[in-house]
RODOSE-380946 format. One record per residue (C-alpha): residue in three letters; y, z, x. Coordinates in steps of 0.5 Angstrom, whole numbers, plus 500, padded with zeros to 3 digits. Layout:
N
ALAYZX ...
***
This chain:
424
MET206898220 LEU204905221 HIS197904224 ASN198897228 PHE201900234 LYS198895240 ALA199894247 VAL199889253 THR198892260 LEU197889267 SER195894272 TYR192896279 LYS185896275 LYS185889274 ALA191886278 PRO192886286 LEU199888289 ASP201881290 ILE200879282 ARG203886280 GLU209885284 LEU210878281 ILE210881274 ALA214887275 LEU221888272 ASP227892274 GLU231896270 SER236890268 ALA230886267 CYS226891262 ASN233892258 GLN233884258 PHE226883256 LEU227889250 ARG232884247 THR228878248 LEU222881245 LYS227884239 ASP229877238 PHE223873238 ILE217877235 GLN216880229 ALA215887231 SER218894231 ASP217900236 ILE217896242 LEU217900249 VAL217896256 LEU214900262 SER214897269 THR212901275 CYS209899282 ASN202900279 ARG203897272 THR207893267 GLU206894260 VAL209892253 TYR207897247 TYR209895240 THR208895232 ALA206889229 ASP201886223 VAL199881228 ASP197880235 TYR203878239 SER200879246 GLN200871248 GLU207870246 ILE209877250 ILE206874256 LYS209867255 LEU216871254 LEU215875260 GLY213868264 ILE220866262 GLN223872264 LYS220872271 GLY221864272 ILE213863272 ALA212856270 HIS205857269 ILE204864267 THR197863263 GLN194862269 TYR195870270 PHE192872263 ASP186874265 TYR189880269 PHE192883263 THR188887258 ILE190887251 ILE189893246 ASN190891239 THR187897236 HIS192903234 HIS188909236 ASP186906243 ALA194904244 VAL196911242 GLN191914247 HIS192909252 LEU200911252 PHE198918252 ASP193917258 VAL198913262 ALA204918261 MET200924263 GLY197921269 LEU190920268 GLU191912269 ALA195913275 GLN193910282 VAL194917284 VAL191922279 GLY196926276 ASP202922279 ILE208926277 GLN213920277 ILE210917271 SER212922266 ASN219920268 GLN218913268 VAL216913261 LYS222917259 GLN226912262 ALA222907258 TYR223910252 GLN231911253 TRP231904254 SER228903248 ALA233907244 ASP239904248 ASN236897245 GLU235899238 THR227898239 ALA225905238 GLY223906230 PRO221913227 PHE214912229 LEU216911237 HIS221917237 ARG215921234 LEU210919239 LEU214919245 HIS217926243 THR209928242 ILE208926249 PHE213929252 PHE211936249 THR204934251 ASN206933258 LYS210940258 ARG203943256 VAL199940261 VAL204942267 GLN204950264 GLU197950262 THR193946268 SER193945275 PHE193937274 ARG200936277 ASP199941283 GLY199939290 ALA200932293 ALA194928292 SER195922296 THR197921303 SER204919302 TYR205924297 ALA202929302 THR206927308 VAL212928304 GLU210935302 LEU208937309 VAL215934312 GLU219939306 GLU215945309 LEU216943316 THR224942315 ASN225948310 ASP229952315 ILE233946318 ASP239944314 ASN239936312 PRO233934317 ARG233927320 ILE227924319 LEU225917323 VAL220913320 VAL217908325 GLY213902322 ILE213900315 GLY206898314 GLU203899307 ILE202907308 GLY209907312 ALA212904306 ASP209908301 VAL212914305 CYS219911305 ARG218910297 ASN216918296 LEU221920301 LYS226916296 ASP224921290 SER225927295 ALA230932297 LEU230929304 LYS236924304 ASN237923312 VAL232918313 VAL232912318 ILE227907318 THR225902324 ASN220897325 ARG219891330 THR221886324 ASN228888323 ALA228884316 LYS223888313 ALA226894315 LYS232892312 LEU229890305 LEU225897305 ALA232901307 GLU236897301 GLU230899296 CYS230906298 GLY238907300 PHE236909307 GLU239907314 VAL236902319 LEU235903326 PRO234897331 PHE227898334 GLU230897341 ASN234903340 LEU228907338 VAL229912344 GLN236914341 GLY233915334 LEU227919337 LYS232924341 GLU236925334 ALA230926329 ASP227932327 VAL221929324 ILE218922327 ILE213919322 SER209914325 SER205909322 ILE204903327 SER198899327 ARG196898334 ASP189899338 SER192904343 PRO197909342 PHE204907342 PHE207914343 THR205917350 ALA206924353 GLU210920359 MET215917353 ILE216924349 LYS217928356 ARG223924357 LEU226926351 ASN227933354 VAL226937347 LEU230943347 SER228946340 TYR222943336 LYS220936334 PHE215934329 PHE211928330 ILE206926324 ASP201920326 LEU199916320 SER196911324 VAL188909325 PRO187908331 ARG192914333 SER199911335 ILE201918338 GLU197920345 PRO193927344 GLU197929350 VAL203929347 GLU201936343 ASN201939350 ILE209938351 PRO213944349 GLY217944343 VAL213938340 LEU208939334 VAL203933332 TYR200932325 ASN195927325 ILE192923319 ASP186928318 THR191934317 ILE194930311 GLN188927308 ASN185934308 LYS191936304 ALA191931299 THR183931298 ALA184939296 ALA190937291 LEU186931288 GLU180936287 GLN184941284 ARG187935279 LEU180932278 ALA177939276 SER183940271 VAL182933267 PRO177936262 LYS183941260 VAL188935260 LYS184931256 GLN183936251 ILE190938250 ILE191930249 SER186930244 GLU189936240 SER196932240 ILE193926238 GLU190929232 GLN197933230 PHE200926231 GLN195922227 ASP197928221 TRP204926221 THR203918221 LYS198919215 GLU204923212 MET209917213 VAL204913209 VAL206917203 SER213918205 PRO216912201 THR213915195 ILE215922196 HIS222919196 LYS222914190 LEU219920186 LYS225925188 ASN230919187 ALA226918180 LEU227925178 GLU234926181 ASN236920176 ILE233923170 ARG237929172 GLN244926173 GLU243922167 GLU242928163 LEU248932166 ALA252926165 ARG251927157 HIS254934157 LEU259935163 LYS265933159 LYS263939154 LEU263944160 THR268948165 PRO267947172 GLU264954173 GLU258952168 THR258945171 LYS256948178 LEU251953175 ILE247948171 ASP247943177 ASP244949181 VAL239951176 THR237943174 ARG236942182 ASN232948183 ILE228946177 MET227939180 GLN225942187 LYS219946184 ILE217940179 ILE216936185 LYS213941190 LEU206941188 PRO205933188 VAL208933195 LEU203938197 GLN198934194 LEU200928197 LYS200931204 ALA193934203 ALA190927200 CYS193924206 LYS189928211 ARG183927206 GLY184919207 GLU185919199 ALA192918198 GLU192911195 THR189914189 LEU194919188 ILE200914190 ASP198909184 VAL198915179 LEU205917181 ASN207910181 ASP204909174 LEU207916171 PHE214915174 ASN215907174 LEU216908182 GLU215901183 ASN222900180 GLN225905185 PRO229902191 GLU225903197 PRO228909201 THR232907207 GLN229910214 LYS234913218 
***
C-alpha cells in the first residue's frame, strides 16, 4: 500500500465558515477520531488535521474510504444527516495528488493567508496525535519528516513567511512594535466582530498575554475570552478599561465614530496611549489624533502593512514550489526503494540462514577464538555478496524496472518461502 495515499478534505475554498465550524474537531475529538478510524477502516498512516480553515483526513488504503470517513465524522460530531454536506468535501484518491496536497497545506500555499506560519505547527501537532495513537506507519513518519525539513528550507531560503500578510496578523505585529519598550503591556479589544475575533485569536498565539476583551454582548465576549484565555471587561466599565490600557484595538461596527475627542480628553492621558481603528466606517474620531499622548492608527495603515507582506510572500511562491518539487522527488525515490525493501530483507535472511547452517556444522571443532574469526569472515563475505544485488535493486527502482529483478531473486533464492520482514 505504499502508493495508495489518499485524502478527504473540507476547507474554506468550498465550505463557508458555519459549515467549517460544524465539522471542526478540537484536540480531544481529533484523538478520538483517529482511534475510531483505526478501528473501523482497513487503513494505515492515518493523519487528522483540523483548523479553523480546514478539516482533513489523510490515510493509506487499497480502497476509497472517503464516504465511510465522512459518515464516521458525522457520528463523531453528532450530525445525523452528514450526507447533505458531501459536496463541501474534496476527495483526493491519487497518491501523488494527496502527497502534493499535504505538502502544499503544510507549507501554507493552501492557507487563507498565504504562508500562514501557524499551519506548520498545526501539522506537527496532528502528526504527534497520529504517533500517540499508533496510526503513523513508516510511510507517514518519513513523509512528515520530509515535510518538516522542506519547511525549514522554505524559511531559510525564501521570504515566504516574512511579515504579517493579513489584517489581523498585521494588527498584532503593529501592537508588538508599539509596545516593545513596555513591560507587560495591557491590550484592550473593543468589539468582537469577525475581524476583532480574528485579532484576539492571533493575540492568543503571540507573546502579548495581558489582553482584555469588551463587547456590548457580554456573553459573546465571555465565549471568546474562554477560547483565548483572556479577561472580560463589562462594557459598562469601558472608561476604566480605557484608562488602564496601553493599546486600544477598536472594531466597533456603527455609522458614526464611537470614540470621540471629548471622550478621550477626559481620560487625562499622562504618557502614551495607542488607538488602532479597524472599523469601516471609522470608530475613532479623526480629532482624537490631536490629543497629546494619543496616537491613532487606522485600517489603511494596517492593510498597507499586510499588502506589502503579502506581495513579498506571493513573489516567493515559485521558489517555494520548486523546493516542494525537489523534496517530493527525493521522497518518491525513498517510496520506490520501500517497494524492494521486503525483498532485500528476505535475501539477507536467506543468505544468513545458509551462513548459520554452515557455521553450525563446524562450530564443535573450533575454539572460541576460531569461531569468532570465522563468524566475522563469513559475515563480511555475505555483506559483499549482497551489496551488488541491493544496489541493482535500488537502481532498478528509480528506472521503474524493479519487478523483473525481484522475480529473478525470488526464483534464485526461493525467497517466497522466507518469512516476511517485521516493520519496526
